[in-house]
C-alpha positions in Angstrom: -6.3 11.0 21.9 -9.0 8.1 21.7 -7.5 4.7 21.2 -7.5 3.4 17.7 -6.2 0.3 16.1 -4.6 1.2 12.7 -3.1 5.2 12.7 -2.0 5.2 8.6 0.5 7.9 7.7 1.2 8.9 4.0 0.7 10.7 0.9 -3.0 11.8 0.4 -3.5 11.3 -3.4 -6.8 12.0 -5.9 -6.5 8.9 -8.3 -8.0 9.7 -11.8 -9.0 6.4 -13.8 -9.2 7.3 -17.5 -8.9 5.3 -20.9 -6.3 7.3 -23.3 -4.9 6.2 -26.6 -1.2 6.7 -27.5 -1.8 10.4 -29.0 -2.8 11.3 -25.5 0.3 9.6 -24.0 2.6 11.6 -26.3 0.9 14.6 -26.0 1.3 15.1 -22.2 4.7 12.6 -22.0 2.8 9.9 -20.3 5.5 7.3 -21.4 6.6 5.5 -18.7 4.8 3.0 -16.3 5.4 5.0 -13.2 6.6 8.3 -13.4 6.4 12.1 -11.8 4.8 15.1 -14.0 5.0 18.5 -13.0 1.6 20.4 -11.7 1.2 22.4 -14.7 1.4 19.5 -16.8 -1.3 17.8 -14.4 -3.5 20.8 -14.4 -3.7 20.8 -18.2 -4.7 17.1 -18.1 -7.4 18.0 -15.7 -8.6 20.6 -18.1 -8.6 18.2 -21.2 -10.4 15.8 -18.8 -13.4 17.7 -18.1 -14.0 18.6 -21.6 -13.3 15.3 -23.2 -13.3 12.4 -20.6 -16.9 12.7 -18.9 -16.4 9.4 -18.0 -13.3 9.7 -15.9 -13.4 8.1 -12.4 -11.9 10.1 -9.3 -11.1 8.7 -6.1 -9.1 9.3 -2.9 -5.7 7.4 -3.3 -2.3 7.0 -2.0 -1.0 3.9 -0.5 -2.0 4.6 3.3 -4.9 6.3 2.4 -6.1 3.3 0.7 -5.2 1.3 3.7 -6.9 3.5 6.0 -10.1 3.2 4.0 -10.3 -0.5 3.5 -9.7 -1.2 6.9 -12.2 1.2 8.2 -14.6 -0.2 5.9 -13.9 -3.6 7.6 -14.9 -2.4 10.9 -11.4 -1.1 12.2 -11.1 2.3 14.3 -8.9 3.8 11.6 -7.0 7.1 11.9 -5.2 8.8 8.7 -2.7 11.7 8.6 -1.1 13.5 5.8 -1.5 16.6 4.1 -3.9 17.7 1.6 -4.6 21.4 -0.5 -7.5 23.9 0.3 -9.0 22.8 -3.2 -11.7 21.1 -4.5 -9.7 17.8 -5.0 -8.9 18.1 -1.2 -12.5 18.2 -0.3 -13.0 15.0 -2.7 -10.2 13.1 -0.8 -11.6 14.2 2.5 -15.2 13.7 1.8 -14.5 10.0 0.3 -12.2 9.1 3.6 -14.8 10.6 6.3 -17.6 8.4 4.4 -15.5 5.2 4.7 -15.5 5.6 8.3 -12.0 7.2 8.6 -11.1 9.5 11.5 -8.9 12.3 9.5 -6.1 14.2 10.7 -5.4 16.4 7.6 -2.7 19.2 7.4 -3.9 22.0 4.9 -1.4 23.2 2.6 -1.3 26.0 0.2 -0.1 23.5 -2.7 -2.3 21.7 -4.5 -3.6 18.3 -3.5 -1.7 15.3 -4.8 -3.0 13.7 -8.1 -2.4 10.6 -9.8 -3.7 9.8 -13.4 -4.0 6.0 -13.5 -4.3 5.6 -17.6 -5.3 2.4 -19.4 -3.6 2.5 -22.8 -4.4 -0.9 -24.8 -5.0 -2.8 -21.6 -1.6 -1.7 -20.5 -1.4 0.7 -17.1 0.5 3.9 -16.9 1.0 6.0 -13.6 1.5 9.8 -13.8 1.9 11.3 -10.2 1.7 14.9 -9.1 2.2 14.7 -5.3 1.8 18.3 -4.5 0.7 18.8 -1.0 1.2 15.4 -0.3 5.3 15.9 0.2 4.4 19.1 2.9 3.9 16.2 6.0 6.8 16.5 8.3 7.7 14.9 11.8 6.4 17.9 13.5 2.6 17.0 12.1 3.2 13.4 13.9 2.8 13.9 17.8 3.4 11.1 20.4 0.1 11.3 21.4 -0.8 10.0 17.8 1.2 7.4 18.0 0.6 6.3 21.3 -3.0 5.9 20.6 -2.3 3.2 17.8 -2.2 -0.6 17.9 -0.1 -0.6 14.4 0.9 2.3 12.2 0.8 1.7 8.5 3.4 3.9 6.9 3.5 4.8 3.1 6.2 3.5 1.1 6.5 6.7 -0.9 7.2 8.4 2.6 10.8 6.8 2.7 12.2 9.7 0.8 11.5 11.8 4.1 14.0 9.9 6.2 13.3 12.2 9.3 10.1 11.6 9.2 10.2 7.7 8.7 12.8 7.5 11.3 10.8 9.6 13.9 7.7 7.8 13.6 9.8 4.5 13.9 11.7 5.7 16.8 8.5 6.7 18.7 6.5 3.9 17.8 9.2 1.5 18.9 9.6 3.2 22.3 6.2 2.1 22.8 5.9 -1.4 21.3 4.1 -0.6 18.3 4.9 -2.2 15.2 5.1 -0.6 11.8 3.7 -1.6 8.6 5.7 -0.6 5.6 4.9 -1.2 1.8 7.9 -1.2 -0.2 5.8 0.8 -2.9 7.6 0.0 -6.1 10.6 -1.7 -7.6 12.1 2.1 -8.0 11.7 2.8 -4.7 13.1 -0.7 -3.2 16.1 -0.5 -5.6 17.1 3.1 -3.8 16.0 2.2 -0.2 16.9 -1.6 0.3 19.4 -1.0 2.7 17.3 1.7 4.8 14.7 -1.0 4.6 16.9 -4.0 5.5 18.2 -1.6 8.8 14.6 -0.8 10.1 13.6 -4.3 9.4 16.5 -5.4 11.7 16.0 -2.8 14.4 12.3 -2.0 14.7 9.1 -4.0 14.8 8.1 -3.9 11.0 5.9 -5.5 9.0 7.0 -5.5 5.1 4.9 -5.6 2.6 6.3 -6.2 -1.1 5.3 -7.7 -4.3 6.8 -10.3 -6.3 8.5 -7.9 -8.6 9.5 -5.8 -5.2 10.9 -8.9 -3.3 13.1 -9.7 -6.6 14.5 -6.6 -6.3 15.0 -6.2 -2.7 17.1 -9.7 -2.9 19.3 -8.3 -5.8 20.0 -5.1 -4.3 20.9 -6.4 -0.9 23.1 -9.4 -3.0 24.6 -6.4 -4.6 23.8 -8.4 -7.8 23.4 -5.8 -10.6 22.1 -8.1 -13.2 18.5 -7.8 -13.8 16.5 -10.7 -13.6 13.7 -11.3 -15.8 11.1 -14.3 -15.6 8.7 -14.7 -18.4 5.7 -15.6 -16.4 4.4 -15.0 -12.8 4.6 -18.8 -12.0 8.2 -18.5 -12.7 8.6 -15.6 -10.4 6.9 -17.6 -7.7 9.2 -20.6 -8.0 12.4 -18.3 -7.8 11.1 -16.1 -4.8 10.5 -19.8 -2.9 13.5 -20.9 -3.9 16.4 -18.2 -3.7 14.6 -14.8 -1.9 13.1 -16.9 0.8 16.2 -18.5 2.4 17.5 -14.9 2.6 14.6 -13.8 4.3 14.4 -16.8 6.7 17.6 -15.4 7.9 16.7 -11.9 8.7 13.4 -12.9 10.6 14.9 -16.1 12.2 14.5 -16.3 16.1 12.7 -12.8 16.5 8.9 -11.9 16.3 9.7 -9.2 14.1 10.1 -8.6 11.1 7.2 -10.1 9.3 7.6 -10.2 5.8 4.8 -10.6 3.3 5.5 -11.1 -0.5 1.9 -10.4 -2.6 1.7 -12.7 -5.4 -1.2 -11.4 -6.9 -3.6 -14.1 -8.0 -1.2 -16.5 -6.8 -1.9 -15.7 -3.6 0.8 -14.4 -0.7 4.1 -15.9 1.2 4.7 -14.9 4.8 8.0 -15.3 6.3 8.5 -14.9 10.1 10.2 -16.4 12.9 12.6 -18.3 10.3 9.3 -19.7 8.9 7.7 -19.4 5.6 3.9 -19.7 4.8 2.4 -19.8 1.4 -1.6 -19.0 1.4 -2.7 -19.6 -2.5 -6.1 -18.1 -3.9 -7.9 -18.5 -6.9 -7.1 -16.1 -9.8 -10.1 -13.8 -10.9 -10.1 -11.0 -14.0 -9.7 -7.9 -12.7 -11.6 -4.8 -13.8 -8.4 -2.8 -12.3 -5.9 -4.1 -10.2 -4.9 -0.7 -8.7 -5.4 -0.5 -5.1 -5.9 -4.4 -4.5 -2.3 -4.7 -2.8 -3.1 -2.1 -0.3 -6.9 -4.0 0.5 -4.6 -7.0 0.9 -2.5 -4.8 3.2 -5.5 -3.3 5.2 -6.9 -7.0 5.8 -4.1 -8.7 6.8 -3.1 -5.8 9.6 -7.1 -5.7 10.6 -6.6 -9.7 11.2 -3.8 -9.3 13.2 -5.0 -6.9 15.3 -8.0 -8.9 16.1 -5.8 -12.0 16.9 -5.8 -14.0 13.8 -2.6 -16.4 12.7 -0.5 -15.3 10.0 -2.3 -17.5 7.5 -5.4 -16.4 8.5 -4.4 -12.8 8.2 -3.0 -14.1 4.5 -6.5 -15.6 3.6 -8.3 -12.6 5.0 -6.4 -10.4 2.6 -6.7 -12.3 -0.3 -10.6 -12.1 0.3 -10.7 -8.6 0.3 -8.3 -8.1 -2.4 -10.5 -10.1 -4.6 -13.4 -7.3 -4.0 -11.3 -4.2 -4.8 -10.3 -6.0 -8.3 -14.1 -5.4 -9.1 -13.5 -1.6 -9.2 -11.4 1.2 -10.1 -8.9 1.9 -7.3 -10.8 1.5 -4.0 -13.4 3.2 -5.4 -15.8 0.4 -3.5 -19.5 1.2 -2.5 -20.0 1.5 1.3 -21.3 -1.4 2.7 -19.9 -3.8 0.0 -17.4 -5.1 2.5 -19.7 -5.8 5.6 -19.7 -9.6 5.1 -15.9 -9.2 5.5 -16.5 -7.1 8.2 -18.6 -9.6 10.1 -16.0 -12.7 9.1 -13.3 -10.7 11.0 -15.2 -10.6 14.1 -15.5 -14.4 13.7 -12.4 -17.0 14.4 -13.2 -19.2 11.3 -10.8 -17.7 9.0 -9.9 -21.0 7.2 -5.7 -20.9 7.2 -3.4 -23.0 5.0 -0.2 -24.8 5.5 3.5 -23.9 6.6 5.8 -24.7 3.6 9.2 -24.8 5.8 10.8 -24.5 8.8 
């Protein structure tokens, strides 16, 4: 295969962004912050959207797919691999990824293409997913030639449920000296998979991306703490992470090139733990139109900058800048060309970085 920079493997999804009311939420059982729904239920919602929701926005989604799309728009040679259905939603996903400049290696399933409804209810976001064909990808679909072609492999955290697929990728990549970037995906996933993630981070060259809540859940789960930790403000979460979580993560990374652990703090920037050191890159807060996909954009930019030889602090700065652009649109539904200035900056060496917090 032709040499690529990022090989992104994950669950291809079409995100549908809608504003709903409590009656709609009750009617379709969209009651949790994040939940799975049956396909029949998803199809019923789609039918109602075609009648009553002319302003619904559809765009390609899924963590690894978002990373692929954004990194391609930043000028990186990017490949995405996943499984979609042979339906209109699959065509939407395929066209959007191709238009963004992503080379796609898609398995075509008899199942329906994955869907995720991103529902805004009185300012609160609720996500209802029906992954469908996305779950059909197996290790048989990921060849050694695909893995050998990449400089970094990006793995969707929701793929952790398919252990044989994950271990296949990690083992093959490790033998080739290729690092894997894994996003933890959700607090629920972290609580279920923390021990596996820790094992992978100790045995394979890994970038581990988590948001603040996921990092706290990881810390609590590894420490066998069954008490739920609640913090009333994002600033207090940040202080807790720096004071309690980072020392544990420093031990995991001490004296090694990998893992490199990145904690995304949203409007407060990011913390990077690597080689027993902690780096904190702040950013400025913006009012988002929608925060969905911003973390994936940060990951895409961070890994792209790392491949291009930037320091870890520079990678975080570039991730923050890119995420701010994605906050302006629903999901990653950003127009082609909107990231051209950032793509130009990626080719330069003048990204300003911050300071090391501790050693």
